[in-house]
N, C-alpha and C positions, 0 to 999 in steps of 0.2 A: 548379556545374559550368560550366566556361567552354569556349568554342570548340567544336571537334569532338571533344574528348577525352571519353571516357566511361569512368568508373571502374567496375570490377566487383568485388563482394565475392568473397572466396575461396569456391569451391564446396565447400571442405572446412571450412565454418563449423562451429564447435563447438556452434552453437545451431540449433534447428529451429523451436520455437514462441516467438515474440518479442512482447513488449508494448513499445510505444513511447509514451512520455508526452510531449506537447508542452505547455509552460507558456504562460501568457498573454503574458509578457514576450517570449517567442520568437516567437509567432504574430503579435504586433503590431510586432515589431522595435523595441520600446521606445516606440511611439507610442500614440495613443488609438484606433486602429482596426486591423482585421485587415490584415496586409501580405501580399497575394496573391503577391508575388514570393518572399517567404520561404516561404510555405506551398507554393508550387509546387516549390521546391527540395527541401523535406522530403518531399513526396508522391512526387516523382520517385525518391528513394532507396528509399522503402518499396515503390514499384511495381517497381523493379529487383530487389529481394529476392523479391518476390512471384513474379516471372517465373522465378526460380531454384528455385521450389518450396518456399520457406520459408513458414511460417504466421505471419501478422502481424495484430495487433490494436492499434488506436490509442486511447489515452486522451487526450482533448483538452480543454483549457481554452479560454477565449476567448469563450464565449457572452455574458457580461456586457459585455465590451468591445465586441462586435459590436452588442449592443442599445443601448448608450450612444451609439455612433456613429450608428446608424440613427435614433435619436430626437433626435439633435443636442444631447445633454446633456453637461454637464461632470461632473467627478468630485466636486463639492462635496456632493452628496447621497449618503449611504452607508447609510441605514437598510435593514434587511433586506427588508421588503416591496417597497421600490423596486428593490432588487437582483434580487428575484424577477421583477419586471416586466421589467427589462432582460434577464434570462436568457430569459424567455419570448419576447421579441421577437428576441433575438440567436441563439437556438439554431437557428431555421430558416435564418437567414442563414449561420451557421457551417456547417451541413450542406450548404447549397446550394453553398458554395465547395468543400467537400470532394468533393461529388458531381461537379461539373464538372471538377475537377482530376484525380480518379481516372478519370473517363470518358475523359479524354484518353489514358489508358494501358489502356483497355478493361477496367477493373476495376470491379466492382459494389461499392457500399458499403451498409452497413446502419447503423442507429442503435440504441443501447441507453442509456436513461436509468435510472440506478440510485440507490437510497437504501439506507442501512444496514438499514432495516426489510425491504427486499426480500430481504436475504441473512441476516438474523438467524435466521429460521426455517430449520431444516435442509431442509425440503421446498423452500422458496423458493431456498435456496442451490443445491440440486441442479437445479432447473428452470432457473435462470440459467446454471449451468455447462453443462447439456445444450444450451441454445440457442446459447451462444457457441461451443461445440465443433462443433455442426452447421454454423454459419456458416463456421468455419475449414475444415471438410471440403469445403464447397461453394466454397471459394476466394473467399469474400466478405470484404472488409475491413470489420470493424465499428468504428464510431466510438463510443466510450463516454464519457459525461459523467455527472456527478452531476445528479440531477433537482432543480435549485435552485428550481424552481417550487413544489415541495411539501416539500423538506427545509429546515428552518429552524434557524438558529444557536441560537435559544432552546430548541429541543428537541434537546439535544446527542446523545441516543441515536439520532436519525435522521440525523445528519450524519456524513459521513466525515471532515470537518474541512477538507479541500481535496483537489484531484485527485492530489497526490502519494500520499496515503494510499489513495485510490481505486485508483490504478494498482497498488499493492502488493496490495490486496484482489483485483483482477482477475487478477494474476499467480498469486496463491494459488488463485483460483477455477478457472483453466484449466490449472494445473500447467505453467506456462511454464518455459522454460529460461533466458530472459534478460529482465530488465526494464531498459529504457534510459530514464532520466529526463533529459529535455533542457530546459534553461532558458537563462538568460544568465550562468550561473556555471560555471566549469570543473570544479568538484568540491569536495572537502573539502581545506582548506588548514591549515597549521600555525598560521595566524593570519588575521585579516581582511585580505585582499589589498588592499582599498580604503584601509586605514589603516596597513599595515606593509609596508615594502619588503623585510622579511626573510621575508615569508610564502612558503611553498613548498607546491606541490601534493602531496598524498599520493596516489600512484598506486594503491596496493593496501591494502585493509583485510581482514585475515584473521579478526579477531574484534573485538567491541565491548568493548575494554578501558576501564579508568577514564580513561585519557588521551584516547581517542576520544570518550567520553561528555562529557568536559570541553570538548573542541573544538567539540562540537555546539552549545553555548550561546554566544550572542553572535555567531553568524555572520550575514552580511548578508542582507537580504531581497530580494524582487523586486517587480515591478509587480503580480503576482497575489497570491494569499493565501498562497502557500507560499514560504518562504525556504530556505536551505541546511539549517537544522535539521530542517524537515519532510521534506526529501528523505532525510536520513540516518535519520530515524525510519521512513520508508517502507522504506528499505533494510534496516533492522533486522528489520522484520516479514517482508519478502519472503525474505531470506536464511535466516531461521529456518524457512521453508517449503521450502527447498531450491532457491531461485531465485538465480542470479547477478544482481547489480545493478550498473549503471554509471551514475554521475551525471556529466554532461558538458555542455559549452557547445554548444547546438544551432546556433549561428551559424557554427561551424567547418565549412569545406567538407567534404563527404563524411563527416560525423560518424557517420551511421547505418551507412553501409557499412563504415567503419573499425572501429566498435565490434563489429559483427556478425562481421566477418572475424577478430576476435581481436586486433587491434592494441591497443597501450596508449594509451588515451585517457581523459581525466577520471580519476575515482576508481572503481576496480572493487572491489566488496564480494563476497567469496567466500561461497558458500552452505554451509549445514549439510546433513547428510544428508537425502535426500528423505523426505518424510512421505506417508502414505496420506491419502486424501481426508478422512476423518472427523477425523484429527488436524489437518489444515490448517484445517478449519472451526473446530475448537476454538481453535486458535492465533490465528485471525484477530481475535478479540476482539469479533466482531459480536454474540455472544450472552452475553457476560460479564455476570453479574448482581451480583457482589460480590467480596470479597477476604478471604482468610485470611492472618493473619500468624503465622509459625512461629518456633520457637526454633532455635538453632544446630544442635542434634542432629537435628531434623527436616529442616533444610535440607541437612545432610550426607547423611542417609538418602535424600532425594529425588534430589540431584544426583550423588552418587558411587556410591550403592549401588542406585539405581533401585527404591526401595521405595515402598510405599503410604504415604499420609499418615494417621497415627493421631491420635486426639483428644488424646493426651498431649502432642503437640508443638505444639499450636495455642495461641497466646497472645492473639490478638485476632480479632474478627469484624467486618467492615465491610459495610454494605449489607444489603438484605433479599432473600432468595432462597429458593427451594423445593428440595426433594429432586429431583435430576435436572438442576438448572441448572448452568451452567459458571461457575467462579470462578477468579480469579487467586490464586496462592499466592506470598507475598512474605516476605522476611526482615525483621528488625527495622529495617534501614536503608531499607526501601522498595523494594529491588531485587526485581523479579519473577523468580521462580525457575522457575515452571511454571504450567500451567493444567490444569483437569480437571473432570470431572463429579462433583458432590458427592452422597453418599448420604444426607445430612442437610440439613435446612433451617437457615437462619441462626439461628432461634430455638432449635432443638435444639443446635446447635454452641455457642451462647452458654452453654448449661447444662453441656455435657460437655467443653468445652475444658479441657485440662490433666488430664483424667481418664484413668485406665488403661482399656483397652478392655473388661475384664471387669466394669467398673462402669457401663457405658452403660445397660444394661437397668434397673439399680437406680435410676439417676437419672431416666430418661425413662419407665420403665414399659414399654418396648419397645426393640427395636434392629433396625437394618437391616444388621448386620454390624459387624465390628471396625474396618473401614477407613472413615474419613470420605471419602477419595478413593482408590479402588483403583488400583494401578499400571497396570492395563490401560486405565484411563480418564484417564491422565495424559500430558501432553506436557511434557517438560522443556526449558527454553530454553537 
């Protein structure tokens, strides 16, 4: 924002609860350290929306970059323990900058460091949700980051992958209306804009068609850990939970205000119907323990007719899981169709797959019902 002109977002904004994700490349302005001028510009926009009564939560990268700068180190060393050291040093620096910038707008900030393990358990998921919602009600702007000090790449189940995925999880967690993912790319293009002069920005995505899935591969990366592909994956998760997602270039003046006011910026991904809390938790993938592969008949029954999954339609079982665990249900091409809570363990299903329901008790010596996954415990993607 320049001069004395002050832009205001429309008071008729279609969104009320908003998650804004700032990427490392944006917060550093492409350098090796936090760029406080850029951060000030972004915070000012968030603060303006906050004054208008909107609820905002920030998912922020940048701790590792801040730690590297504080320690006077180069990018040459990239091993995981060392990144955790830099995150430990840099997280305090990152929060200090946010605290000072928001204080200039008389806004109190809080910090939340999360790992997948925190949210994988249903009780932990609800505790985190209740805390974040209470902060929003108190008009506190919470700064969320992944807890890189304890979450390790080697233990994949404890990692969100990067903060794009984390932002989608948080949007899911608090039932947000809008997830705004900001980095140094303008959105999804028809080709890599750095390599093709024919590349065109795609302003709207209504569904994840085969064409969109193809475009997701080979998209350019950024300074941080997440490139365009990870942003689109995050959009896929969030929209399935009923959240509108916009992926845009955060360097664009007034980008937050424009996006929230409903203007066409970046690529907007339209949401699917709203889901209730338990369904969003199931869909998040935080507690997924395995995968069931089904034949075409079962796939049709799940997607078109909203029916339960029966043993007869299952062709393969992947992973080890127990009765009551959440599993993904995929077709033979690997496309995930739905997820749900299984009535049988992986060992049981390996025995009864392809079997008619009335033969389950004969094969196992017991049964927990004719449905492997009941339709009431299914979320169809």
